[in-house]
C-alpha positions in Angstrom: 0.0 0.0 0.0 1.4 3.4 -1.0 -1.1 5.5 0.9 0.4 7.0 4.1 -1.8 6.3 7.1 -0.7 7.6 10.5 -2.1 6.5 13.9 -1.6 9.1 16.6 -2.0 8.6 20.4 -3.5 11.9 21.7 -1.5 12.0 24.9 1.7 10.3 23.6 2.6 11.3 20.1 0.7 14.5 19.5 1.0 16.6 22.6 3.2 17.0 25.7 3.1 18.9 28.9 5.6 19.7 31.6 3.8 17.3 34.0 1.6 14.7 32.2 -0.2 14.0 35.5 -1.3 17.7 35.8 -4.4 18.0 33.7 -4.5 21.8 34.2 -1.2 22.4 32.5 -1.3 23.6 28.9 -0.2 21.0 26.3 1.9 21.8 23.3 2.1 20.0 20.0 5.3 18.0 19.7 7.9 19.0 17.0 7.3 17.5 13.6 3.7 16.3 14.3 2.0 19.0 12.1 4.4 18.4 9.2 3.9 14.7 9.3 0.1 15.1 9.5 0.1 17.4 6.4 2.1 14.7 4.4 -0.1 11.8 5.3 -3.2 11.0 3.3 -5.1 9.7 6.4 -4.6 10.6 10.1 -6.4 8.8 12.9 -6.2 10.0 16.5 -6.6 7.4 19.2 -7.8 8.6 22.6 -8.7 6.6 25.7 -8.4 6.5 29.4 -6.6 4.6 32.1 -8.7 2.9 34.7 -7.3 2.0 38.1 
C-alpha cells in the first residue's frame, strides 16, 4: 500500500506537557507532528483513558 496512514496517540505522540499527571497544564504539540500530519493521506487520532 502506497497511501500513508498515520495513527496518533493523543497523549503520547501529539502533545506533551511539563507534567503529564497535571491535567491543568497547557499542552503543546510535539515538534514534527503537524508536518507529518500534512504529508499523510489519512490521520487517525486514538484517545482513551486509564482505569485504576
